Backbone as JSON, one array per atom type, in Angstrom:
{
  "sequence": "MRHNLTLRIGPATFRIGSAWPQPLRELQRLYATYPDATGRIADFTVRLEPTSLVRRWIRPSIFITGDHGLADAAPMSLAHGLLAAEMGMNLQMALGWRRHLLLHASSVEKDGRVLVMTGESGSGKSTLAAQLGERGWRLMGDEFALLDLVAGQILPFPRLVSLKNRAIDVMASDVPVARMGPLLAATAKGDIRHLVPRADAVARMDEGGMPALLLFPRFGHAVDVRPVGQGEVFMRLTQASTNYVALGEAGFEALTRFVTTVPAAAIDFPSGDEAIALVERLWAERG",
  "N": [[0.87, -1.14, -0.04], [0.25, 2.36, -0.15], [1.32, 3.7, 2.03], [3.41, 2.6, 4.6], [4.64, 0.78, 7.28], [6.9, -0.86, 9.55], [6.77, -2.87, 12.44], [8.2, -4.22, 15.39], [7.1, -6.22, 17.92], [7.99, -7.72, 20.78], [8.32, -11.04, 20.06], [7.11, -10.94, 17.59], [6.75, -9.59, 14.28], [5.34, -7.02, 12.43], [4.14, -5.79, 9.39], [2.64, -2.94, 8.41], [0.25, -1.57, 6.38], [-1.31, 1.29, 4.93], [-3.93, 3.14, 3.53], [-4.03, 5.8, 4.09], [-1.91, 8.41, 5.49], [-2.17, 9.16, 8.13], [-2.82, 7.22, 10.32], [-0.4, 5.76, 10.55], [1.41, 7.66, 11.09], [0.73, 8.22, 13.73], [1.17, 5.75, 14.9], [3.98, 5.52, 14.55], [4.93, 7.52, 16.16], [4.12, 6.66, 18.75], [5.41, 4.26, 18.97], [8.05, 4.9, 18.92], [10.2, 4.31, 20.47], [10.69, 1.79, 20.35], [12.57, -1.22, 18.99], [14.26, -0.64, 15.96], [12.74, -1.82, 13.14], [13.08, -1.88, 10.45], [13.35, -3.32, 7.29], [13.19, -5.87, 8.28], [11.9, -9.21, 8.03], [8.51, -9.63, 7.94], [6.27, -11.13, 10.18], [3.49, -10.98, 10.01], [1.08, -9.26, 7.87], [-0.71, -6.22, 7.92], [-3.5, -4.43, 6.75], [-4.88, -1.41, 6.21], [-7.62, -0.44, 4.67], [-9.74, 1.43, 2.33], [-13.29, 1.29, 2.53], [-14.49, 1.56, 0.13], [-13.82, 3.1, -3.04], [-14.59, 5.66, -3.13], [-15.01, 6.14, -0.35], [-12.43, 6.56, 0.52], [-11.86, 9.1, 0.4], [-14.18, 10.77, 0.87], [-15.91, 11.12, 3.79], [-13.93, 9.18, 5.14], [-13.47, 5.7, 5.56], [-12.44, 2.82, 7.27], [-11.47, -0.43, 6.49], [-10.39, -3.31, 8.05], [-7.85, -5.48, 7.26], [-5.63, -8.2, 6.18], [-3.03, -10.71, 6.47], [-4.65, -12.37, 7.85], [-8.12, -12.07, 8.44], [-11.46, -10.82, 9.21], [-14.35, -11.43, 7.54], [-16.81, -10.16, 8.07], [-16.25, -7.97, 9.66], [-16.86, -4.81, 11.21], [-16.56, -1.7, 9.54], [-14.3, 1.16, 10.26], [-14.0, 4.56, 11.41], [-11.83, 6.96, 10.07], [-10.79, 8.55, 11.89], [-10.44, 6.88, 14.02], [-8.16, 5.54, 13.3], [-5.71, 4.76, 14.49], [-6.51, 2.96, 16.59], [-7.67, 1.04, 14.72], [-5.32, -0.01, 13.53], [-4.03, -1.13, 15.74], [-5.97, -2.99, 16.47], [-5.73, -4.57, 14.18], [-3.25, -5.75, 14.33], [-3.53, -7.18, 16.67], [-5.63, -8.94, 15.7], [-4.15, -10.51, 13.73], [-2.27, -11.8, 15.34], [-4.17, -13.32, 17.06], [-5.43, -15.04, 15.21], [-3.38, -16.3, 13.68], [-0.97, -16.88, 15.08], [1.35, -19.32, 16.08], [3.52, -20.15, 17.58], [3.58, -19.97, 20.3], [1.44, -20.6, 23.14], [-1.27, -18.68, 23.23], [-2.71, -16.57, 25.52], [-5.55, -14.72, 26.38], [-4.74, -12.23, 28.28], [-3.32, -10.08, 30.75], [0.08, -9.31, 31.76], [2.74, -9.06, 34.2], [6.05, -8.55, 35.51], [8.19, -9.2, 38.21], [11.24, -9.44, 39.78], [12.18, -11.74, 38.23], [10.04, -13.34, 38.11], [6.66, -13.99, 37.05], [3.42, -12.37, 37.09], [0.3, -13.3, 36.06], [-2.8, -12.08, 34.69], [-6.13, -12.6, 34.02], [-9.48, -12.3, 32.56], [-12.73, -11.23, 31.92], [-13.76, -8.62, 29.63], [-13.59, -5.35, 30.93], [-13.02, -6.22, 33.44], [-10.9, -5.11, 34.78], [-8.28, -5.93, 34.54], [-6.39, -4.93, 32.64], [-6.03, -2.23, 33.34], [-5.15, -2.56, 35.95], [-2.69, -3.92, 35.41], [-1.29, -1.89, 33.98], [-1.17, -0.02, 36.0], [0.5, -1.38, 37.98], [2.7, -1.59, 36.37], [3.72, 0.92, 36.53], [4.68, 1.02, 39.01], [6.95, -0.29, 40.02], [6.91, -2.84, 38.97], [7.41, -4.85, 35.88], [5.79, -4.2, 32.94], [4.62, -6.67, 30.87], [2.69, -7.34, 28.99], [-0.43, -6.47, 27.62], [-2.53, -7.27, 26.07], [-2.07, -10.08, 25.16], [-0.72, -12.85, 26.74], [2.1, -14.69, 26.21], [2.57, -18.08, 26.17], [5.36, -20.13, 26.54], [5.74, -23.2, 24.72], [7.39, -25.28, 25.53], [9.46, -24.51, 27.48], [7.81, -23.22, 29.3], [7.86, -20.67, 30.01], [6.62, -17.15, 30.38], [6.42, -15.05, 27.58], [7.25, -11.71, 26.67], [4.93, -9.4, 25.22], [4.82, -6.45, 24.7], [2.73, -4.47, 23.66], [0.99, -1.24, 22.83], [-0.86, -0.1, 25.74], [-4.3, -0.46, 26.01], [-6.31, 1.69, 27.18], [-9.48, 2.33, 28.71], [-12.27, 4.44, 28.96], [-13.13, 5.17, 32.28], [-10.52, 4.45, 33.12], [-8.76, 5.92, 31.78], [-8.44, 8.44, 32.84], [-7.45, 7.58, 35.33], [-4.96, 6.71, 34.74], [-3.77, 8.82, 33.4], [-3.03, 10.61, 35.3], [-0.8, 9.4, 36.34], [1.27, 9.11, 34.58], [3.5, 10.69, 32.22], [2.49, 13.1, 29.59], [3.57, 12.61, 27.22], [3.66, 9.91, 26.79], [1.23, 9.07, 26.31], [-1.4, 8.31, 23.98], [-3.55, 9.73, 21.39], [-6.85, 10.94, 22.31], [-9.39, 8.74, 21.7], [-12.51, 9.05, 20.91], [-15.86, 7.87, 21.67], [-15.73, 5.28, 20.53], [-16.51, 1.81, 19.57], [-16.24, 0.57, 22.03], [-16.52, 2.61, 23.81], [-14.67, 5.56, 25.12], [-11.33, 5.62, 24.25], [-7.84, 5.46, 25.01], [-4.43, 5.23, 24.27], [-1.63, 3.86, 25.97], [1.86, 4.19, 26.27], [4.15, 1.61, 27.09], [6.56, 1.74, 29.87], [10.1, 2.48, 29.56], [11.68, 0.52, 30.36], [10.2, -1.81, 30.03], [10.18, -2.04, 27.2], [12.81, -2.16, 26.56], [13.5, -4.6, 27.56], [12.02, -6.49, 26.21], [12.51, -8.99, 24.95], [12.98, -10.68, 26.96], [11.93, -13.18, 28.93], [9.9, -14.7, 31.61], [9.3, -16.96, 34.49], [6.0, -18.12, 35.1], [4.42, -17.17, 38.13], [2.12, -16.69, 39.59], [-1.39, -16.69, 39.11], [-4.09, -14.59, 38.53], [-7.59, -13.87, 38.69], [-9.02, -11.13, 38.19], [-11.65, -8.76, 39.4], [-13.29, -5.98, 39.06], [-14.92, -3.46, 40.97], [-16.23, -4.52, 43.26], [-16.35, -5.42, 46.75], [-13.36, -6.03, 48.62], [-11.93, -9.12, 48.24], [-10.75, -12.53, 48.29], [-10.48, -15.58, 46.57], [-9.92, -18.94, 46.31], [-9.17, -20.8, 43.26], [-9.92, -23.7, 41.68], [-8.04, -26.24, 40.02], [-9.37, -27.49, 37.77], [-11.32, -25.68, 37.17], [-9.66, -23.56, 36.39], [-8.22, -24.54, 34.26], [-10.4, -24.76, 32.39], [-11.33, -22.2, 32.13], [-8.94, -21.0, 31.07], [-8.69, -22.24, 28.51], [-10.83, -21.13, 27.3], [-9.88, -18.53, 27.26], [-7.85, -18.59, 25.49], [-6.8, -18.1, 22.23], [-5.62, -19.81, 20.4], [-5.57, -22.42, 21.39], [-6.88, -24.73, 20.51], [-5.96, -25.12, 17.9], [-3.23, -25.65, 18.42], [-3.27, -28.19, 19.28], [-1.96, -31.11, 20.67], [0.46, -30.15, 21.77], [-0.42, -27.67, 22.79], [-2.13, -28.48, 24.77], [-0.52, -29.86, 26.46], [1.24, -27.82, 27.39], [-0.51, -26.02, 28.53], [-1.58, -27.79, 30.6], [0.73, -28.12, 32.16], [1.1, -25.5, 33.1], [-1.21, -24.96, 34.52], [-1.06, -26.83, 36.61], [1.12, -26.15, 38.01], [1.15, -23.42, 38.68], [-0.12, -21.39, 41.07], [-3.5, -20.17, 41.72], [-5.96, -17.67, 41.97], [-9.1, -15.94, 42.5], [-9.77, -12.46, 42.63], [-11.36, -9.66, 44.03], [-12.05, -6.16, 43.97], [-12.67, -2.86, 44.94], [-11.35, -0.48, 44.04], [-8.43, 0.96, 42.27], [-6.08, 1.37, 44.07], [-6.67, -0.3, 46.34], [-6.69, -2.66, 44.82], [-3.96, -2.8, 43.95], [-2.64, -2.92, 46.52], [-3.68, -5.36, 47.43], [-2.71, -7.21, 45.52], [0.04, -6.89, 45.86], [0.23, -7.99, 48.49], [-0.58, -10.61, 48.14], [1.36, -11.5, 46.49], [3.75, -11.26, 48.05], [3.1, -13.2, 49.83], [3.54, -15.47, 48.37], [6.18, -15.67, 48.34]],
  "CA": [[0.04, -0.07, -0.04], [1.04, 3.64, -0.38], [1.9, 4.13, 3.27], [3.68, 1.4, 5.25], [5.48, 0.81, 8.61], [7.13, -2.24, 10.13], [7.04, -2.77, 13.82], [8.41, -5.44, 16.14], [6.7, -6.22, 19.43], [8.32, -9.14, 21.39], [8.7, -11.94, 19.03], [6.34, -10.81, 16.42], [7.02, -8.44, 13.58], [4.12, -6.66, 11.68], [4.13, -4.84, 8.36], [1.34, -2.27, 8.52], [0.03, -0.61, 5.23], [-2.46, 2.03, 5.14], [-4.33, 4.06, 2.39], [-3.96, 7.17, 4.61], [-0.83, 8.49, 6.26], [-2.43, 9.52, 9.62], [-2.63, 6.14, 11.38], [0.95, 5.36, 10.65], [2.12, 8.8, 11.81], [0.41, 8.04, 15.25], [1.86, 4.58, 15.31], [5.33, 5.84, 14.55], [5.22, 8.41, 17.36], [3.95, 5.96, 19.95], [6.31, 3.2, 18.94], [9.33, 5.52, 18.48], [11.38, 3.82, 21.32], [10.9, 0.31, 20.11], [13.66, -1.36, 18.14], [14.19, -0.39, 14.49], [12.4, -3.04, 12.4], [13.08, -1.61, 9.02], [14.06, -4.38, 6.58], [13.0, -7.14, 8.75], [10.83, -10.0, 7.35], [7.4, -9.56, 8.8], [5.36, -12.37, 10.47], [2.16, -10.66, 9.48], [0.75, -7.99, 7.29], [-2.0, -5.6, 8.41], [-3.86, -3.44, 5.84], [-6.0, -0.48, 6.46], [-8.14, -0.16, 3.27], [-11.06, 2.14, 2.34], [-14.38, 0.37, 2.19], [-14.72, 1.81, -1.24], [-12.87, 4.17, -3.65], [-15.18, 7.03, -2.63], [-14.8, 6.32, 1.12], [-11.12, 6.9, 0.84], [-11.85, 10.57, 0.34], [-15.41, 11.33, 1.55], [-16.22, 10.4, 5.12], [-13.07, 8.05, 5.06], [-14.0, 4.53, 6.3], [-11.28, 1.79, 7.19], [-11.69, -1.86, 6.67], [-9.11, -3.89, 8.54], [-7.63, -6.88, 6.6], [-4.33, -8.56, 6.28], [-2.92, -12.16, 6.24], [-5.89, -12.99, 8.44], [-9.15, -11.1, 8.63], [-12.83, -11.16, 9.41], [-15.1, -10.76, 6.44], [-17.96, -9.44, 8.49], [-15.87, -6.88, 10.58], [-17.51, -3.57, 10.93], [-15.65, -0.64, 9.25], [-14.11, 2.11, 11.37], [-13.81, 5.83, 11.07], [-10.42, 7.22, 10.04], [-10.49, 9.26, 13.24], [-10.1, 5.77, 14.92], [-7.24, 4.69, 12.63], [-4.75, 4.15, 15.38], [-7.19, 1.74, 17.01], [-7.85, 0.06, 13.66], [-4.08, -0.58, 13.35], [-3.82, -1.91, 16.85], [-6.87, -4.12, 16.31], [-5.25, -5.31, 13.07], [-2.09, -6.46, 14.79], [-4.15, -8.18, 17.56], [-6.2, -10.0, 14.97], [-3.21, -11.38, 13.18], [-1.89, -12.75, 16.48], [-5.18, -14.22, 17.48], [-5.81, -15.97, 14.24], [-2.24, -16.74, 13.05], [0.35, -17.14, 15.86], [1.35, -20.69, 16.48], [4.89, -20.45, 18.26], [3.29, -19.98, 21.81], [0.09, -20.79, 23.47], [-1.85, -17.36, 23.4], [-3.77, -16.36, 26.57], [-6.02, -13.19, 26.47], [-4.33, -11.97, 29.58], [-2.29, -9.08, 31.07], [1.17, -9.97, 32.54], [3.72, -8.14, 34.75], [7.11, -9.17, 36.12], [9.03, -8.63, 39.24], [12.3, -10.44, 40.28], [12.25, -12.77, 37.34], [8.75, -14.11, 38.12], [5.53, -13.25, 36.27], [1.96, -12.44, 37.4], [-0.63, -13.37, 34.89], [-4.12, -11.71, 35.09], [-7.11, -12.78, 32.83], [-10.84, -12.04, 32.86], [-13.67, -10.67, 30.93], [-13.67, -7.24, 29.36], [-14.19, -4.66, 32.07], [-12.71, -6.87, 34.85], [-9.91, -4.3, 35.31], [-6.96, -6.45, 34.36], [-5.46, -3.99, 31.85], [-5.78, -1.02, 34.1], [-4.3, -3.01, 36.97], [-1.44, -4.19, 34.92], [-0.72, -0.66, 33.73], [-0.81, 0.62, 37.32], [1.69, -2.05, 38.41], [3.87, -1.19, 35.51], [4.31, 2.22, 36.92], [5.02, 0.88, 40.42], [8.11, -1.32, 40.33], [6.8, -4.04, 38.08], [7.65, -4.61, 34.42], [4.7, -4.58, 32.13], [5.02, -7.55, 29.75], [1.77, -7.31, 27.91], [-1.84, -6.07, 27.98], [-3.62, -8.08, 25.29], [-1.78, -11.4, 25.12], [0.36, -13.54, 27.46], [2.6, -15.75, 25.31], [3.27, -19.18, 26.98], [6.23, -21.1, 25.8], [5.29, -24.43, 24.68], [8.33, -26.28, 26.07], [9.99, -24.12, 28.65], [6.86, -22.81, 30.23], [7.98, -19.15, 30.29], [5.74, -16.23, 29.63], [7.25, -14.2, 26.72], [6.63, -10.42, 26.54], [4.34, -8.8, 24.1], [4.41, -5.19, 25.29], [2.2, -3.55, 22.81], [0.43, -0.16, 23.64], [-1.93, -0.55, 26.55], [-5.53, 0.12, 25.51], [-7.08, 2.28, 28.35], [-10.85, 2.65, 28.21], [-13.24, 5.14, 29.72], [-12.55, 5.81, 33.52], [-9.07, 4.12, 33.22], [-7.87, 6.9, 31.06], [-8.17, 9.48, 33.83], [-6.61, 7.03, 36.3], [-3.64, 6.56, 34.28], [-3.16, 10.14, 32.99], [-2.43, 11.29, 36.47], [0.42, 8.68, 36.75], [2.2, 9.11, 33.48], [3.6, 11.95, 31.33], [1.62, 13.14, 28.46], [4.27, 12.19, 25.97], [3.51, 8.44, 26.78], [-0.16, 8.83, 26.13], [-1.81, 8.6, 22.66], [-4.69, 10.8, 21.36], [-8.08, 10.31, 22.86], [-10.3, 8.26, 20.46], [-13.78, 9.25, 21.59], [-16.98, 7.28, 20.96], [-15.51, 4.03, 19.72], [-17.56, 0.81, 19.95], [-16.07, 0.22, 23.4], [-16.37, 3.86, 24.54], [-13.57, 6.44, 24.85], [-10.03, 4.75, 24.38], [-6.55, 6.16, 24.82], [-3.34, 4.19, 24.34], [-0.52, 4.14, 26.87], [3.17, 3.53, 25.81], [4.81, 1.04, 28.29], [7.79, 2.33, 30.33], [11.15, 2.3, 28.73], [12.29, -0.87, 30.68], [9.37, -2.89, 29.4], [10.49, -1.99, 25.84], [14.18, -2.6, 26.41], [13.59, -6.01, 27.91], [10.93, -7.19, 25.54], [13.05, -10.18, 24.51], [13.34, -11.28, 28.19], [10.79, -13.74, 29.49], [10.01, -15.11, 33.03], [8.49, -18.03, 34.74], [4.88, -17.63, 35.83], [4.41, -17.61, 39.54], [0.84, -16.51, 40.22], [-2.5, -16.44, 38.09], [-5.21, -14.1, 39.16], [-8.83, -13.55, 37.97], [-9.5, -9.86, 38.95], [-12.93, -8.36, 39.16], [-13.33, -4.59, 39.57], [-16.24, -3.0, 41.47], [-16.74, -5.28, 44.39], [-15.71, -5.33, 48.02], [-12.08, -6.78, 48.58], [-12.2, -10.59, 48.48], [-9.72, -13.47, 47.58], [-11.05, -16.77, 46.51], [-9.06, -19.97, 45.49], [-9.77, -21.37, 42.04], [-9.52, -25.12, 41.46], [-7.3, -26.61, 38.68], [-10.22, -27.86, 36.68], [-11.85, -24.53, 36.66], [-8.61, -22.69, 35.77], [-8.07, -25.11, 32.89], [-11.53, -24.55, 31.63], [-11.31, -20.66, 31.82], [-7.89, -20.59, 30.14], [-8.97, -22.76, 27.21], [-11.72, -20.11, 26.71], [-9.26, -17.3, 27.07], [-6.91, -18.75, 24.5], [-7.26, -18.01, 20.66], [-4.98, -20.86, 19.51], [-5.41, -23.54, 22.07], [-7.38, -25.89, 19.71], [-5.02, -25.23, 16.76], [-1.96, -26.13, 18.76], [-3.32, -29.63, 19.59], [-1.31, -31.82, 21.97], [1.41, -29.24, 22.36], [-1.13, -26.69, 23.64], [-2.68, -29.21, 25.94], [0.6, -30.18, 27.54], [1.73, -26.58, 27.92], [-1.61, -25.52, 29.51], [-1.68, -28.55, 31.73], [1.86, -27.72, 32.89], [0.9, -24.19, 33.62], [-2.31, -25.07, 35.43], [-0.74, -27.75, 37.73], [2.33, -25.58, 38.68], [0.96, -22.03, 38.97], [-1.26, -21.15, 41.99], [-4.51, -19.28, 41.04], [-6.99, -17.11, 42.89], [-9.97, -14.75, 42.0], [-9.74, -11.38, 43.46], [-12.39, -8.58, 43.85], [-11.55, -4.95, 44.48], [-13.44, -1.56, 44.59], [-10.48, 0.6, 43.51], [-7.14, 0.58, 41.99], [-5.25, 1.45, 45.24], [-6.95, -1.51, 47.03], [-6.18, -3.8, 44.1], [-2.46, -2.93, 44.11], [-2.26, -3.5, 47.93], [-4.08, -6.82, 47.49], [-1.73, -7.94, 44.66], [1.35, -6.95, 46.57], [0.23, -8.86, 49.69], [-0.55, -12.04, 47.65], [2.79, -11.73, 45.85], [4.69, -11.38, 49.18], [2.83, -14.54, 50.51], [4.07, -16.44, 47.52], [7.69, -15.7, 48.63]],
  "C": [[0.89, 1.2, -0.01], [1.85, 3.99, 0.79], [2.18, 2.86, 4.05], [4.64, 1.63, 6.39], [5.71, -0.63, 9.07], [7.56, -2.05, 11.57], [7.34, -4.11, 14.43], [8.1, -5.25, 17.54], [7.0, -7.55, 20.04], [8.74, -9.86, 20.22], [8.15, -11.85, 17.69], [6.64, -9.5, 15.65], [5.78, -8.2, 12.6], [4.61, -5.62, 10.57], [2.74, -4.22, 8.15], [1.27, -1.3, 7.26], [-1.28, 0.06, 5.43], [-2.71, 2.98, 3.76], [-4.16, 5.5, 2.76], [-2.66, 7.29, 5.46], [-1.04, 8.67, 7.82], [-2.23, 8.45, 10.6], [-1.21, 5.84, 11.58], [1.82, 6.52, 11.34], [2.01, 8.67, 13.36], [1.22, 6.83, 15.7], [3.34, 4.85, 15.49], [5.8, 6.65, 15.7], [5.17, 7.47, 18.57], [4.89, 4.82, 20.16], [7.81, 3.59, 18.66], [10.46, 4.82, 19.3], [11.49, 2.36, 21.1], [12.03, 0.08, 19.07], [13.35, -1.19, 16.71], [13.87, -1.67, 13.77], [12.52, -3.02, 10.89], [13.95, -2.8, 8.38], [13.82, -5.78, 7.06], [11.83, -7.93, 8.11], [9.69, -10.03, 8.41], [6.66, -11.0, 9.0], [3.96, -12.2, 9.87], [2.08, -9.41, 8.73], [-0.58, -7.62, 7.7], [-2.22, -4.64, 7.3], [-5.05, -2.74, 6.29], [-6.54, 0.15, 5.15], [-9.43, 0.54, 3.42], [-12.04, 1.09, 1.92], [-14.8, 0.45, 0.73], [-13.84, 2.97, -1.8], [-13.29, 5.53, -3.13], [-14.84, 7.3, -1.13], [-13.33, 6.49, 1.58], [-10.99, 8.42, 1.03], [-13.05, 11.31, 1.17], [-15.84, 10.47, 2.66], [-15.31, 9.02, 5.15], [-13.46, 6.91, 6.09], [-12.9, 3.41, 6.17], [-11.97, 0.5, 7.36], [-10.39, -2.54, 6.97], [-9.05, -5.4, 7.94], [-6.07, -7.14, 6.72], [-4.13, -10.05, 5.98], [-4.07, -12.9, 6.77], [-6.86, -11.78, 8.78], [-10.5, -11.7, 8.74], [-13.77, -10.51, 8.41], [-16.28, -9.79, 6.95], [-17.59, -8.25, 9.59], [-16.49, -5.66, 10.15], [-16.35, -2.61, 10.53], [-15.52, 0.38, 10.31], [-13.78, 3.46, 10.74], [-12.26, 6.12, 10.95], [-9.83, 7.92, 11.26], [-10.01, 8.15, 14.27], [-8.98, 4.88, 14.22], [-6.15, 4.05, 13.44], [-5.32, 2.85, 15.97], [-7.33, 0.68, 15.98], [-6.53, -0.64, 13.51], [-3.7, -1.61, 14.54], [-4.57, -3.24, 16.86], [-6.38, -5.08, 15.25], [-4.14, -6.25, 13.49], [-2.63, -7.67, 15.82], [-4.75, -9.44, 16.82], [-5.22, -11.02, 14.29], [-2.67, -12.35, 14.15], [-2.85, -13.79, 16.76], [-5.52, -15.31, 16.51], [-4.59, -16.8, 13.59], [-1.01, -17.21, 13.78], [0.28, -18.59, 16.36], [2.62, -21.04, 17.32], [4.68, -20.55, 19.74], [1.84, -20.26, 21.91], [-0.37, -19.27, 23.91], [-2.91, -17.38, 24.42], [-4.13, -14.95, 26.51], [-5.84, -12.77, 27.87], [-3.26, -10.74, 29.65], [-1.1, -9.8, 31.83], [2.06, -8.9, 32.95], [4.77, -9.01, 35.34], [7.78, -8.6, 37.14], [10.06, -9.84, 39.72], [12.41, -11.72, 39.45], [10.97, -13.59, 37.33], [7.57, -13.29, 37.65], [4.17, -13.59, 36.88], [1.16, -12.39, 36.15], [-1.99, -12.96, 35.38], [-4.96, -11.88, 33.8], [-8.49, -12.7, 33.45], [-11.57, -11.41, 31.71], [-13.32, -9.15, 30.63], [-14.37, -6.44, 30.39], [-13.79, -5.17, 33.37], [-11.54, -6.05, 35.52], [-8.48, -4.85, 35.2], [-5.98, -5.54, 33.69], [-5.1, -2.77, 32.67], [-4.78, -1.4, 35.23], [-2.91, -3.29, 36.58], [-0.64, -2.97, 34.61], [-0.32, 0.09, 34.95], [0.48, -0.06, 37.9], [2.87, -1.76, 37.69], [4.44, 0.09, 35.88], [4.78, 2.19, 38.32], [5.87, -0.24, 40.82], [7.98, -2.62, 39.67], [7.18, -3.81, 36.62], [6.48, -5.08, 33.73], [5.23, -5.47, 30.96], [4.04, -7.62, 28.66], [0.39, -7.04, 28.47], [-2.78, -6.93, 27.28], [-3.37, -9.58, 25.43], [-0.67, -11.75, 26.19], [0.79, -14.64, 26.58], [3.26, -16.92, 26.18], [4.15, -19.99, 26.14], [5.91, -22.47, 25.9], [6.17, -25.53, 25.37], [8.84, -25.82, 27.4], [9.03, -23.61, 29.75], [7.02, -21.34, 30.72], [6.87, -18.33, 29.74], [6.66, -15.25, 28.95], [6.51, -12.82, 26.64], [6.06, -10.15, 25.25], [3.88, -7.4, 24.45], [3.91, -4.13, 24.27], [1.64, -2.27, 23.61], [-0.64, -0.78, 24.5], [-3.17, 0.24, 26.19], [-6.35, 0.65, 26.83], [-8.53, 2.67, 27.85], [-11.59, 3.4, 29.36], [-12.61, 5.76, 31.07], [-11.1, 5.41, 33.73], [-8.24, 5.09, 32.64], [-7.52, 8.0, 32.1], [-7.28, 8.92, 34.97], [-5.23, 7.01, 35.95], [-2.96, 7.82, 33.87], [-2.58, 10.83, 34.14], [-1.0, 10.5, 36.95], [1.54, 8.79, 35.82], [2.42, 10.45, 32.64], [2.87, 11.87, 30.12], [2.17, 12.57, 27.21], [4.04, 10.6, 25.78], [1.99, 8.14, 26.64], [-0.57, 9.21, 24.62], [-3.01, 9.45, 22.58], [-5.83, 10.15, 21.93], [-9.02, 10.05, 21.68], [-11.64, 8.13, 21.2], [-14.86, 8.46, 20.84], [-16.74, 6.19, 20.13], [-16.67, 2.98, 20.13], [-17.43, 0.36, 21.4], [-15.91, 1.54, 24.26], [-15.18, 4.64, 24.19], [-12.23, 5.44, 25.06], [-8.78, 5.63, 24.17], [-5.47, 5.21, 25.16], [-2.21, 4.72, 25.21], [0.76, 3.41, 26.31], [3.81, 2.91, 27.08], [6.05, 1.88, 28.68], [9.02, 1.82, 29.47], [11.82, 0.94, 29.12], [11.53, -1.98, 30.2], [9.79, -2.98, 27.92], [11.8, -2.61, 25.73], [14.32, -4.07, 26.73], [12.57, -6.88, 27.35], [11.33, -8.54, 24.92], [13.36, -11.13, 25.76], [12.1, -11.81, 28.82], [10.91, -14.09, 31.01], [9.01, -16.34, 33.24], [7.29, -17.52, 35.49], [4.84, -18.13, 37.23], [3.02, -17.5, 40.25], [-0.16, -16.11, 38.99], [-3.73, -15.77, 38.78], [-6.28, -13.7, 38.22], [-9.35, -12.31, 38.59], [-10.94, -9.53, 38.41], [-13.06, -7.02, 39.8], [-14.84, -4.23, 39.98], [-16.96, -3.74, 42.54], [-15.91, -5.23, 45.67], [-14.42, -6.26, 48.02], [-12.42, -8.23, 49.0], [-11.14, -11.49, 47.7], [-10.46, -14.78, 47.69], [-10.14, -17.76, 45.83], [-9.86, -20.46, 44.42], [-9.18, -22.62, 41.82], [-8.84, -25.3, 40.04], [-8.29, -26.81, 37.66], [-10.86, -26.65, 36.19], [-10.81, -23.5, 35.91], [-8.38, -23.2, 34.35], [-9.23, -24.69, 31.86], [-11.51, -23.06, 31.15], [-10.08, -20.32, 30.87], [-8.03, -21.16, 28.7], [-9.9, -21.75, 26.52], [-11.1, -18.85, 26.48], [-8.05, -17.48, 26.03], [-7.43, -18.75, 23.0], [-6.62, -19.15, 19.89], [-4.85, -22.17, 20.18], [-5.72, -24.85, 21.16], [-6.42, -26.13, 18.53], [-3.66, -25.89, 17.14], [-2.01, -27.62, 19.11], [-2.65, -30.09, 20.88], [-0.31, -30.86, 22.56], [0.76, -28.22, 23.26], [-1.64, -27.28, 24.88], [-1.7, -29.41, 27.01], [1.04, -28.89, 28.12], [0.77, -25.95, 28.86], [-1.65, -26.38, 30.71], [-0.49, -28.31, 32.73], [1.66, -26.55, 33.66], [-0.08, -24.33, 34.79], [-1.92, -25.86, 36.74], [0.57, -27.1, 38.56], [2.1, -24.22, 39.14], [-0.21, -21.88, 39.9], [-2.2, -19.99, 41.41], [-5.44, -18.84, 42.17], [-7.85, -16.04, 42.16], [-9.91, -13.7, 42.99], [-10.77, -10.33, 43.13], [-11.76, -7.44, 44.52], [-12.44, -3.76, 44.12], [-12.59, -0.41, 43.87], [-9.13, 0.15, 43.13], [-6.03, 0.53, 43.13], [-5.45, 0.13, 46.11], [-6.47, -2.73, 46.26], [-4.66, -3.97, 44.09], [-2.02, -3.46, 45.45], [-2.51, -4.97, 47.93], [-3.09, -7.71, 46.59], [-0.4, -8.04, 45.25], [1.42, -7.86, 47.79], [0.17, -10.33, 49.17], [0.78, -12.43, 47.04], [3.75, -11.99, 46.93], [4.39, -12.77, 49.75], [3.38, -15.71, 49.65], [5.63, -16.55, 47.67], [8.35, -15.32, 47.24]]
}
């Protein structure tokens, strides 16, 4: 396509093409501190195409496609082009990645050990991971946790963190404006603003760690901690994986190893400060 950019995020490299320059300018600014991927062979191609020739110029409308796509995906406004590019990269990973078991989860690391958090949209996992990433933890990923099929490590995939609605104001008070993307108002999921991970998360994005704790967070409830049995954990994680079935026996063995070696708990919390205190306490108890 006329405008293109190559990005490397963790083990994955993306070539992003666009009919318009604006989305790529925003990507280039926000990913400026990431390793230069110019000339690298891309794992995936993402294309931001107009829904018709006319819609390239009049009320521009983006259709997300690439090596993998969804034929019935709804088009997006050019004003949300940055979000379209991010969704395009996530779509390629979800539908095409086979080197690791993908879990729809956030992950952070401290002292070589990794905390994995997964839950439904709105559970607070992304905001909590972003907050921990500003408070002594290394943010490893917001959208996907990559589980090594043999070694059992979690590999980083530190893309931009997608902050939604109330989480935007929560994080805006913690980070400099230079690390915040533009406000994308009135998307299908409400207002969205992207956060650039801290420099250490980017510099160490080839460095994995062993999972030490799995949490199922739930925002908006009184503080509570509940153990989760291995059978329920296994079921929830198969539902949270986009490639578990495609990986076959290798995926089953990797997930079984994870479930039987990593303790799990469900946590409730009414605010970010109480969530952070709860996570720090549970982490300390694990030694």
